[in-house]
C-alpha positions as CSV (number, residue, x, y, z in Angstrom):
1,X,6.3,12.1,29.6
2,X,2.8,11.6,26.5
3,X,2.3,8.9,24.5
4,X,3.0,10.6,21.3
5,X,7.2,11.7,23.5
6,X,8.2,8.4,24.2
7,X,6.6,7.3,20.7
8,X,8.7,9.9,19.2
9,X,11.8,8.5,20.9
10,X,11.4,4.7,20.3
11,X,11.3,5.2,16.7
12,X,14.3,7.2,16.7
13,X,15.9,4.3,18.7
14,X,14.8,0.9,16.5
15,X,14.6,2.7,13.3
16,X,16.0,0.9,10.4
17,X,16.4,-1.2,13.0
18,X,14.9,-5.2,11.8
19,X,11.5,-6.1,12.4
20,X,9.8,-8.7,14.2
21,X,9.6,-12.1,14.3
22,X,6.8,-11.5,11.1
23,X,8.7,-8.7,9.8
24,X,5.2,-7.1,10.5
25,X,6.2,-4.0,12.9
26,X,7.9,-1.4,11.1
27,X,9.6,2.3,12.5
28,X,11.0,5.2,9.4
29,X,12.6,8.2,10.3
30,X,13.6,10.3,8.2
31,X,15.6,13.6,8.6
32,X,14.9,15.5,5.1
33,X,12.2,16.6,3.0
34,X,11.7,13.5,0.1
35,X,10.9,13.6,-3.2
36,X,7.3,11.5,-4.2
37,X,8.2,7.8,-4.6
38,X,5.6,5.3,-6.2
39,X,5.3,1.8,-4.2
40,X,2.4,0.2,-4.3
41,X,1.5,-0.3,-0.6
42,X,-0.2,-2.9,0.6
43,X,-2.8,-3.1,4.1
44,X,-0.7,-1.4,6.3
45,X,-1.7,0.8,9.7
46,X,1.3,3.7,9.9
47,X,1.1,6.4,12.7
48,X,3.3,9.8,12.7
49,X,4.4,10.7,15.6
50,X,6.7,13.7,14.0
51,X,6.7,15.6,10.8
52,X,4.3,15.0,8.0
53,X,4.0,13.2,4.8
54,X,1.5,13.7,2.0
55,X,0.4,11.3,-0.6
56,X,-1.2,10.9,-4.0
57,X,-3.6,7.8,-4.8
58,X,-5.1,8.8,-9.0
59,X,-5.8,12.0,-8.5
60,X,-6.5,12.4,-4.6
61,X,-4.1,14.3,-2.7
62,X,-3.8,13.8,1.9
63,X,-1.9,14.3,4.3
64,X,-1.2,12.4,7.3
65,X,1.4,14.4,9.9
66,X,1.9,14.1,14.0
67,X,-0.6,12.8,16.0
68,X,-2.6,11.1,13.5
69,X,-2.4,7.6,11.5
70,X,-3.2,6.3,8.5
71,X,-5.2,3.2,7.2
72,X,-4.6,0.7,4.5
73,X,-7.0,-1.6,3.2
74,X,-6.7,-2.8,-0.2
75,X,-3.2,-2.8,-2.2
76,X,-2.9,0.8,-3.6
77,X,-0.4,2.3,-6.3
78,X,0.7,5.2,-3.9
79,X,2.8,8.4,-4.7
80,X,3.9,10.0,-1.9
81,X,6.5,12.3,0.0
82,X,8.1,13.4,3.1
83,X,7.2,17.1,3.4
84,X,7.4,17.7,6.5
85,X,11.4,16.5,8.3
86,X,14.8,18.4,9.4
87,X,18.0,16.9,11.4
88,X,16.4,18.5,14.1
89,X,13.0,17.7,14.0
90,X,12.7,14.4,12.0
91,X,9.1,12.4,10.1
92,X,9.0,9.8,12.7
93,X,5.9,6.9,12.3
94,X,5.9,3.6,12.9
95,X,3.1,0.9,12.1
96,X,1.9,-2.6,11.1
97,X,0.8,-5.3,8.2
98,X,-2.2,-5.6,9.4
99,X,-3.0,-9.4,8.3
100,X,-6.9,-10.4,7.4
101,X,-6.3,-14.1,9.9
102,X,-5.6,-11.9,12.9
103,X,-8.8,-9.4,11.8
104,X,-10.8,-12.6,11.0
105,X,-9.5,-14.6,14.2
106,X,-11.0,-11.1,16.7
107,X,-14.2,-10.7,14.8
108,X,-15.1,-13.8,16.1
109,X,-15.5,-12.0,19.8
110,X,-17.4,-8.2,18.6
111,X,-20.3,-7.6,19.2
112,X,-22.6,-8.2,16.3
113,X,-23.8,-5.0,17.2
114,X,-20.6,-3.4,16.6
115,X,-20.2,-4.4,13.1
116,X,-22.2,-2.4,11.4
117,X,-21.6,-2.5,7.1
118,X,-19.9,0.2,4.9
119,X,-18.7,1.0,1.4
120,X,-15.5,-0.2,1.0
121,X,-13.0,2.4,0.9
122,X,-8.9,1.7,0.7
123,X,-7.9,4.2,2.8
124,X,-8.5,6.8,5.4
125,X,-6.3,9.2,7.9
126,X,-7.8,9.7,11.5
127,X,-6.6,11.3,14.8
128,X,-5.1,8.9,16.9
129,X,-6.5,8.6,20.6
130,X,-4.6,7.6,23.5
131,X,-4.6,4.8,23.4
132,X,-4.1,3.7,20.0
133,X,-0.5,5.6,20.9
134,X,-0.3,4.0,24.2
135,X,-1.0,0.4,22.6
136,X,2.5,1.4,19.9
137,X,4.2,2.3,22.2
138,X,4.5,-0.7,24.2
139,X,4.0,-2.7,20.9
140,X,7.3,-0.9,19.9
141,X,9.0,-1.1,23.7
142,X,9.0,-5.2,22.9
143,X,12.6,-4.6,20.7
144,X,13.6,-3.7,23.6
145,X,13.4,-6.9,24.9
146,X,13.5,-9.9,22.8
147,X,12.6,-12.6,24.8
148,X,9.4,-10.9,25.5
149,X,8.7,-10.0,21.9
150,X,7.9,-13.6,20.7
151,X,5.3,-14.3,23.5
152,X,3.7,-10.5,24.2
153,X,4.7,-9.6,20.7
154,X,2.1,-11.1,19.0
155,X,-1.2,-10.2,21.8
156,X,0.1,-7.1,21.6
157,X,-0.4,-6.3,18.1
158,X,-3.3,-8.2,18.5
159,X,-4.8,-5.8,20.5
160,X,-4.1,-2.5,18.3
161,X,-5.9,-4.5,15.8
162,X,-8.9,-5.1,17.9
163,X,-8.3,-0.6,19.0
164,X,-8.9,-0.1,15.0
165,X,-11.9,-2.1,14.7
166,X,-13.5,-0.2,17.8
167,X,-11.9,3.2,16.4
168,X,-13.1,5.8,14.1
169,X,-12.0,3.6,11.2
170,X,-13.0,0.0,12.4
171,X,-15.9,-1.2,9.8
172,X,-13.1,0.0,7.1
173,X,-11.0,-2.6,8.5
174,X,-13.2,-5.1,9.6
175,X,-13.9,-5.7,5.7
176,X,-10.4,-6.6,5.4
177,X,-11.4,-9.5,7.3
178,X,-14.6,-10.7,6.3
179,X,-14.4,-13.4,3.5
180,X,-17.8,-12.4,1.2
181,X,-17.0,-8.2,2.1
182,X,-17.4,-5.8,-0.4
183,X,-13.8,-4.8,-0.1
184,X,-12.4,-8.6,0.0
185,X,-13.5,-9.4,-3.3
186,X,-12.2,-6.1,-4.6
187,X,-8.9,-7.6,-3.0
188,X,-9.1,-10.1,-5.4
189,X,-9.4,-8.2,-8.4
190,X,-6.7,-5.8,-7.4
191,X,-4.3,-9.1,-6.5
192,X,-5.8,-10.7,-10.0
193,X,-4.2,-6.8,-11.6
194,X,-1.2,-7.1,-9.7
195,X,-0.4,-10.7,-10.7
196,X,-2.1,-10.2,-14.9
197,X,-0.3,-6.6,-15.1
198,X,1.2,-7.5,-18.2
199,X,-2.1,-9.0,-20.2
200,X,-5.1,-7.9,-21.4
201,X,-7.6,-7.2,-18.8
202,X,-11.5,-7.8,-19.2
203,X,-14.0,-6.1,-17.3
204,X,-16.5,-8.5,-17.7
205,X,-14.4,-11.3,-16.2
206,X,-13.5,-9.4,-13.4
207,X,-16.5,-8.8,-12.8
208,X,-17.6,-12.2,-13.1
209,X,-14.7,-13.1,-10.8
210,X,-15.8,-11.3,-7.7
211,X,-19.1,-12.1,-8.5
212,X,-20.1,-8.2,-9.1
213,X,-22.0,-6.9,-11.9
214,X,-20.3,-4.7,-14.0
215,X,-21.5,-1.0,-12.6
216,X,-21.1,-2.7,-9.1
217,X,-17.6,-4.0,-9.8
218,X,-16.9,-0.3,-11.3
219,X,-18.2,1.5,-8.4
220,X,-17.4,-0.8,-5.8
221,X,-13.5,-0.9,-7.3
222,X,-13.5,3.1,-7.8
223,X,-14.4,3.4,-4.0
224,X,-11.9,1.5,-2.9
225,X,-9.2,2.7,-4.9
226,X,-10.5,6.3,-6.1
227,X,-9.4,4.7,-10.0
228,X,-11.2,2.0,-12.7
229,X,-9.5,-0.5,-13.3
230,X,-7.9,0.6,-16.3
231,X,-6.2,2.8,-14.8
232,X,-5.3,1.0,-11.5
233,X,-3.9,-1.2,-13.9
234,X,-1.7,1.4,-15.8
235,X,-0.3,2.5,-12.3
236,X,0.9,-1.7,-11.8
237,X,2.5,-1.4,-15.5
238,X,4.5,1.8,-15.3
239,X,5.3,2.0,-11.4
240,X,6.9,-2.6,-12.6
241,X,8.3,-0.6,-15.6
242,X,10.3,1.8,-13.1
243,X,11.6,-0.8,-11.0
244,X,13.1,-2.8,-13.3
245,X,14.4,0.5,-15.5
246,X,16.0,1.3,-11.7
247,X,17.6,-1.8,-12.1
248,X,18.8,-1.8,-15.2
249,X,17.0,-4.7,-16.4
250,X,17.6,-3.8,-19.9
251,X,16.6,-1.6,-22.9
252,X,13.7,0.6,-21.7
253,X,11.9,-0.6,-25.0
254,X,11.9,-4.3,-24.3
255,X,10.8,-3.1,-20.8
256,X,7.9,-1.3,-22.1
257,X,6.9,-4.1,-24.2
258,X,7.4,-6.5,-20.6
259,X,4.9,-4.5,-18.1
260,X,2.2,-4.6,-21.8
261,X,2.4,-1.6,-23.5
262,X,2.6,-2.7,-27.8
263,X,4.0,1.1,-28.3
264,X,7.2,2.5,-27.5
265,X,5.4,6.1,-27.9
266,X,2.4,5.4,-25.5
267,X,5.0,3.9,-22.9
268,X,7.5,7.4,-23.0
269,X,4.5,9.3,-23.0
270,X,2.3,7.6,-20.0
271,X,5.2,7.3,-18.0
272,X,6.5,10.8,-19.2
273,X,3.1,12.3,-17.5
274,X,3.7,9.4,-14.4
275,X,7.5,9.9,-13.3
276,X,8.2,12.9,-14.8
277,X,10.5,12.6,-17.0
278,X,11.0,10.1,-20.5
279,X,12.1,6.1,-19.3
280,X,15.5,7.0,-21.0
281,X,16.2,10.3,-19.1
282,X,14.3,9.1,-16.0
283,X,16.8,6.1,-16.0
284,X,20.5,8.4,-16.5
285,X,19.1,10.5,-14.0
286,X,18.1,7.9,-11.3
287,X,21.5,6.5,-11.5
288,X,23.1,9.1,-11.5
289,X,21.2,10.2,-8.3
290,X,22.4,6.4,-7.3
291,X,26.2,7.4,-7.6
292,X,25.3,10.6,-5.6
293,X,24.2,8.8,-2.7
């Protein structure tokens, strides 16, 4: 049995089960293509064992499918959908949330010659080599042995991150663990925008916060996220608004104000452009879908 076949069997066995002690290891199985879902994806490694998924980040569209892996290095507002799945051949994926502390500790073990600098990038898709697939298989097998998982789990997770650091996207992953890297600096600005999404943001203030010129900040921010800081903030606002609408958090207009919109018409227009329907109609649609589920 190949590593990919073993991974398919493990994901089907463990998809939807409790994650590991830190909630960092996950397995997903989807039996049919899905509608587009909007969410913020935090630094994560995901490998696809079967099927395919499409994701949109700003104006960029990318796909990852069987035998490929995705790495996300900063918090990104991504829209994604499963495009290849069926009850007989479901979409299967597994992954690990990437922790800066783990990466930083492994960087101390690396040969400086293997640590070439790179421009910050927020995501990338690559083919998964056999040794990486084998590590994911062993990581998921530990779910069958809770006694061993507590001791061996952290070791296998470190091995997986080590292989990422030396793989096709190693330069990008390394920047997560470097406190003074451009990606870490952009990450601080991103976290500030997420925490203060309802407030007016100042580009000079953000640039000063991360010790960059405004032009350099814009260039590196766009390089990591494919969008400007203001476009990023707008996506975060709209995703937060939809989450509140889905939870029936109150009047639609009031939700728009709560996420930073002063104009109900602008809120409705931008919401419709992203989600395909104005807030009130989308709320009814989401409610009907939840009732039928």
